[in-house]
C-alpha positions as CSV (number, residue, x, y, z in Angstrom):
1,X,164.2,167.4,132.0
2,X,160.5,167.1,132.2
3,X,159.6,166.2,135.7
4,X,155.9,166.2,135.9
5,X,154.3,164.3,133.1
6,X,151.5,162.6,134.8
7,X,150.8,159.7,132.6
8,X,147.3,158.3,132.9
9,X,147.8,156.0,129.7
10,X,150.7,155.0,127.6
11,X,148.9,155.6,124.4
12,X,151.9,157.6,122.9
13,X,154.2,154.9,123.8
14,X,151.8,152.4,122.3
15,X,151.9,154.3,119.0
16,X,155.7,154.5,119.0
17,X,155.8,150.7,119.3
18,X,153.3,150.2,116.6
19,X,155.1,152.5,114.2
20,X,158.5,150.9,114.8
21,X,158.8,148.0,112.2
22,X,160.7,144.8,113.2
23,X,163.4,143.9,110.7
24,X,164.1,140.2,109.9
25,X,167.4,139.3,108.5
26,X,167.8,136.4,106.3
27,X,169.6,133.5,108.1
28,X,172.7,131.6,107.0
29,X,171.0,128.1,107.1
30,X,171.9,124.9,108.6
31,X,175.3,123.6,109.3
32,X,176.3,120.9,106.9
33,X,179.4,119.6,108.9
34,X,178.8,115.7,108.8
35,X,181.4,115.2,111.6
36,X,179.4,117.2,113.9
37,X,175.8,116.1,112.9
38,X,176.5,112.5,113.2
39,X,176.5,113.0,117.0
40,X,173.0,113.7,117.1
41,X,169.9,111.6,117.3
42,X,166.4,112.1,117.9
43,X,166.4,110.6,121.3
44,X,169.1,112.9,122.4
45,X,167.7,116.2,121.4
46,X,169.7,118.2,124.3
47,X,173.2,117.3,122.9
48,X,175.3,120.2,121.7
49,X,178.4,120.6,119.7
50,X,180.8,123.4,121.3
51,X,184.0,124.3,119.4
52,X,183.9,120.9,117.6
53,X,183.3,118.8,120.8
54,X,180.0,116.9,121.6
55,X,178.3,117.4,124.9
56,X,175.2,115.5,126.4
57,X,174.3,116.6,130.0
58,X,175.0,115.8,132.6
59,X,178.8,116.3,132.2
60,X,181.6,117.1,134.5
61,X,183.3,120.1,134.6
62,X,186.5,118.2,134.0
63,X,185.2,117.2,130.4
64,X,185.2,121.0,129.5
65,X,188.6,121.6,130.7
66,X,190.2,118.7,129.2
67,X,188.7,119.9,125.8
68,X,190.6,123.2,126.3
69,X,188.0,125.5,128.2
70,X,189.5,128.0,130.4
71,X,188.2,130.2,133.0
72,X,187.2,133.5,131.8
73,X,187.8,137.0,133.5
74,X,184.8,136.6,135.7
75,X,185.8,133.3,137.1
76,X,189.4,134.4,137.7
77,X,187.8,137.1,139.9
78,X,187.4,134.3,142.4
79,X,189.7,131.4,141.5
80,X,193.2,131.3,140.5
81,X,193.4,127.5,139.9
82,X,190.1,125.4,139.5
83,X,192.2,122.4,140.3
84,X,192.1,123.7,144.1
85,X,188.4,124.4,144.4
86,X,186.3,122.1,146.7
87,X,182.5,122.6,146.3
88,X,180.8,122.1,149.5
89,X,178.2,119.1,150.0
90,X,174.8,119.4,148.3
91,X,175.6,122.9,146.7
92,X,175.9,124.5,143.4
93,X,177.4,127.5,141.9
94,X,177.9,129.3,138.6
95,X,181.2,129.0,136.5
96,X,182.2,130.8,133.5
97,X,184.6,129.5,130.9
98,X,185.8,130.6,127.6
99,X,187.4,129.2,124.4
100,X,188.1,130.6,121.0
101,X,186.2,133.9,122.0
102,X,183.1,131.9,122.7
103,X,182.0,132.0,126.5
104,X,180.0,129.6,128.6
105,X,177.8,130.1,131.7
106,X,177.6,126.8,133.7
107,X,175.3,125.7,136.5
108,X,177.6,123.3,138.5
109,X,176.3,121.0,141.2
110,X,177.9,118.7,143.9
111,X,175.1,116.1,144.7
112,X,177.3,114.3,147.3
113,X,176.8,114.6,151.1
114,X,180.6,115.7,151.4
115,X,182.8,118.2,149.8
116,X,184.1,117.4,146.1
117,X,186.5,118.6,143.7
118,X,184.9,121.4,141.4
119,X,186.3,119.6,138.5
120,X,184.4,116.5,139.2
121,X,181.2,118.3,140.0
122,X,178.0,117.8,137.4
123,X,177.1,120.3,134.9
124,X,173.3,120.5,134.8
125,X,172.8,123.6,132.6
126,X,175.2,125.5,130.3
127,X,174.4,128.9,128.2
128,X,176.4,130.0,125.1
129,X,177.5,133.7,124.8
130,X,179.3,135.3,121.7
131,X,179.4,132.1,119.8
132,X,179.8,132.3,116.1
133,X,178.5,130.0,113.4
134,X,179.6,126.4,113.5
135,X,181.2,127.0,117.2
136,X,177.8,126.0,118.6
137,X,175.4,123.5,117.0
138,X,172.4,121.7,118.0
139,X,170.1,118.9,116.6
140,X,169.4,119.2,112.9
141,X,172.5,121.4,112.1
142,X,171.0,124.5,113.8
143,X,173.9,127.0,114.6
144,X,174.4,130.6,115.4
145,X,172.7,132.7,112.7
146,X,170.1,130.0,111.6
147,X,166.8,131.8,110.9
148,X,163.9,131.0,112.8
149,X,162.1,129.7,109.7
150,X,164.9,127.2,108.9
151,X,164.8,126.2,112.7
152,X,161.1,125.5,112.7
153,X,161.3,123.7,109.5
154,X,164.1,121.3,110.4
155,X,162.4,120.6,113.7
156,X,159.2,119.7,112.1
157,X,160.8,117.4,109.5
158,X,162.6,115.7,112.3
159,X,159.4,115.1,114.3
160,X,161.0,116.8,117.3
161,X,158.7,118.4,120.3
162,X,159.1,122.1,120.5
163,X,157.1,125.3,121.3
164,X,157.7,128.9,120.7
165,X,157.7,131.8,123.3
166,X,157.9,135.3,122.9
167,X,157.0,138.4,124.9
168,X,157.0,142.2,124.1
169,X,160.4,143.8,124.3
170,X,162.3,140.3,124.7
171,X,163.6,138.0,122.1
172,X,161.5,135.1,121.1
173,X,162.8,131.7,122.1
174,X,162.3,128.1,121.0
175,X,162.2,125.6,123.6
176,X,163.1,121.9,122.2
177,X,162.4,118.9,124.3
178,X,161.8,115.2,123.9
179,X,160.5,114.1,127.3
180,X,159.7,110.5,126.3
181,X,163.6,109.9,126.0
182,X,165.3,112.7,128.1
183,X,164.1,115.0,130.6
184,X,165.8,118.0,129.4
185,X,165.6,121.0,126.9
186,X,167.3,123.5,124.7
187,X,166.4,127.1,124.6
188,X,167.2,129.0,121.3
189,X,167.5,132.7,121.8
190,X,167.1,135.0,118.9
191,X,168.6,138.4,117.7
192,X,166.8,139.9,114.9
193,X,165.1,136.6,114.1
194,X,168.2,134.4,113.9
195,X,169.7,132.2,116.4
196,X,172.1,134.2,118.7
197,X,172.7,131.7,121.8
198,X,171.8,128.2,123.1
199,X,170.9,127.2,126.6
200,X,170.9,123.6,127.5
201,X,169.7,122.2,130.7
202,X,168.4,119.2,132.6
203,X,164.9,119.8,133.9
204,X,165.0,117.1,136.7
205,X,167.0,119.0,139.3
206,X,165.1,121.8,141.3
207,X,168.4,123.4,142.5
208,X,166.9,126.2,144.5
209,X,164.6,123.9,146.6
210,X,167.1,121.3,147.4
211,X,170.7,122.7,147.2
212,X,172.4,125.4,148.6
213,X,173.8,128.1,146.4
214,X,177.6,128.8,147.0
215,X,179.0,132.2,146.5
216,X,182.8,132.1,146.5
217,X,184.5,134.8,148.5
218,X,184.7,138.0,146.6
219,X,184.5,141.7,146.8
220,X,181.4,143.4,146.1
221,X,183.0,144.7,143.0
222,X,183.6,140.8,141.9
223,X,180.0,139.9,142.9
224,X,178.7,142.8,140.9
225,X,180.6,141.7,137.7
226,X,179.7,138.2,138.2
227,X,176.0,139.2,138.5
228,X,176.2,141.6,135.4
229,X,177.7,138.6,133.2
230,X,175.0,136.3,134.1
231,X,172.0,138.7,134.0
232,X,169.5,140.0,131.5
233,X,169.4,143.5,130.6
234,X,167.5,146.0,128.6
235,X,169.6,148.7,126.8
236,X,168.6,151.9,124.6
237,X,168.3,155.6,125.1
238,X,166.5,157.4,127.7
239,X,163.4,159.1,126.3
240,X,162.5,161.0,129.4
241,X,161.7,160.8,133.1
242,X,157.8,160.6,134.0
243,X,155.8,160.5,137.0
244,X,153.4,157.6,136.7
245,X,150.2,157.5,138.4
246,X,149.4,153.8,139.8
247,X,146.9,152.3,137.2
248,X,143.7,150.5,138.2
249,X,144.8,147.5,136.2
250,X,147.2,145.2,138.0
251,X,150.5,144.3,136.5
252,X,151.5,140.7,135.5
253,X,151.8,138.2,138.4
254,X,148.9,140.0,140.3
255,X,150.9,143.0,141.6
256,X,150.0,146.7,141.4
257,X,152.5,149.4,140.4
258,X,153.0,152.1,142.8
259,X,152.8,155.9,141.7
260,X,156.5,157.4,141.4
261,X,159.1,158.5,138.9
262,X,160.0,156.1,136.2
263,X,162.8,156.3,133.5
264,X,161.4,155.3,130.2
265,X,163.7,154.4,127.5
266,X,163.5,153.3,123.9
267,X,165.2,150.0,123.4
268,X,167.7,149.3,120.5
269,X,165.3,147.0,119.3
270,X,162.6,149.7,119.0
271,X,160.6,148.7,122.1
272,X,159.8,150.8,125.0
273,X,160.8,149.9,128.6
274,X,160.4,151.6,132.0
275,X,162.9,151.4,134.9
276,X,161.7,152.0,138.6
277,X,163.2,154.8,140.2
278,X,165.0,153.9,143.5
279,X,166.0,156.3,146.1
280,X,169.8,156.0,145.4
281,X,169.4,156.9,141.8
282,X,170.1,160.6,141.1
283,X,167.5,161.5,138.6
284,X,169.0,164.9,138.3
285,X,172.1,163.5,136.5
286,X,170.0,161.4,133.9
287,X,168.6,163.2,130.8
288,X,166.9,162.4,127.5
289,X,169.3,160.9,125.0
290,X,171.5,159.4,127.5
291,X,172.5,155.7,126.9
292,X,171.0,153.4,129.4
293,X,171.5,149.8,130.2
294,X,169.3,148.1,133.2
295,X,170.4,144.7,134.4
296,X,168.0,142.4,136.4
297,X,168.0,138.6,137.6
298,X,167.2,135.8,135.6
299,X,164.3,134.9,137.9
300,X,162.4,136.3,140.9
301,X,164.0,134.0,143.5
302,X,167.5,133.8,141.9
303,X,170.3,135.8,143.7
304,X,170.4,138.3,146.2
305,X,166.8,139.7,145.7
306,X,163.6,139.3,143.9
307,X,164.8,141.5,140.9
308,X,162.1,140.9,138.0
309,X,161.1,142.0,134.7
310,X,157.2,142.6,134.5
311,X,154.9,143.9,131.9
312,X,152.7,146.7,133.1
313,X,149.1,146.8,131.7
314,X,147.7,150.4,131.6
315,X,144.0,151.2,131.4
316,X,144.2,151.8,127.6
317,X,145.2,148.1,127.3
318,X,148.9,149.2,126.4
319,X,151.7,147.1,127.9
320,X,155.5,147.8,128.4
321,X,158.3,145.9,130.0
322,X,158.8,147.3,133.5
323,X,162.2,146.5,135.3
324,X,163.4,146.7,138.9
325,X,166.9,147.0,138.0
326,X,169.8,145.5,140.2
327,X,172.4,147.6,138.3
328,X,171.7,150.7,136.3
329,X,174.4,151.9,133.6
330,X,174.1,155.6,132.2
331,X,176.5,156.4,129.4
332,X,178.7,153.5,130.2
333,X,179.0,154.4,134.0
334,X,177.4,152.5,136.8
335,X,175.2,154.9,138.6
336,X,173.1,152.7,140.8
337,X,174.0,149.0,142.1
338,X,172.5,147.0,144.8
339,X,175.9,145.5,145.2
340,X,177.3,148.8,146.4
341,X,175.2,150.5,149.1
342,X,177.2,153.7,148.7
343,X,176.4,154.2,145.0
């Protein structure tokens, strides 16, 4: 292992990024299921069909359970029976449900000033995971596997408001809104230029400002599994471990990267990413060619700490994603976790 590569610029990494071509698969087009499509209107762009049933937030948890959704293995780490759960007053929590091998991550809120049954709490956000074509459908017949070109084309033909967002190393997203009629949005996530997930959310509730996040009683292992199930992650192969000298140029969000050892990996998407070293990460056990997966939180202020994903800008102008990982997995083994102080 090379331990003393002083990197004053990431020119080589930039060349690797440039040399890696991005592939684009032909999408499978739009859904033509008229039964499903009849649910949608231009005024209700954040509706979604899941496993044949139509939902328009806000919904209750009960509406999902009555349609056959069941707690997945993450939820059952905490609850044996959802019917017995009381959500404290003015609090919210995460809930994971599954049906037909498709998973849902729900933000569930009790807006009342007293405790209420979880099944009667309000779902203000949902995200699909592992859905197949026709299992999840949004306005215009956009479904899992629909190409980005088809999505943009149908949204334009329907005069639906949207915007495209992308960043280096992360999949592009399409955000669909119609604020004149509904204060919500749908985020379409992409994998290789085709739709791979949908996130539907109401935008009028600032949960973290006005409500208390409710952590169900659970072991550190259960919390770790719960966090990993809801987190973003970078995955790829370790290229090497470098000693990075702090550049003069600040990183995004006005911070400055400190000098130190950095694990640098080549993502499965061909992009480069770096992982900040922690004192409890045993660098001697990590080698070039190892499989690496780094999990980090959704936002800077969500969860146990301010875990985040940044873009470092080096003196030569090159940028790569830089991750402060909450959980680091090497060759399918957790080697570092903030949920386990002994790891």
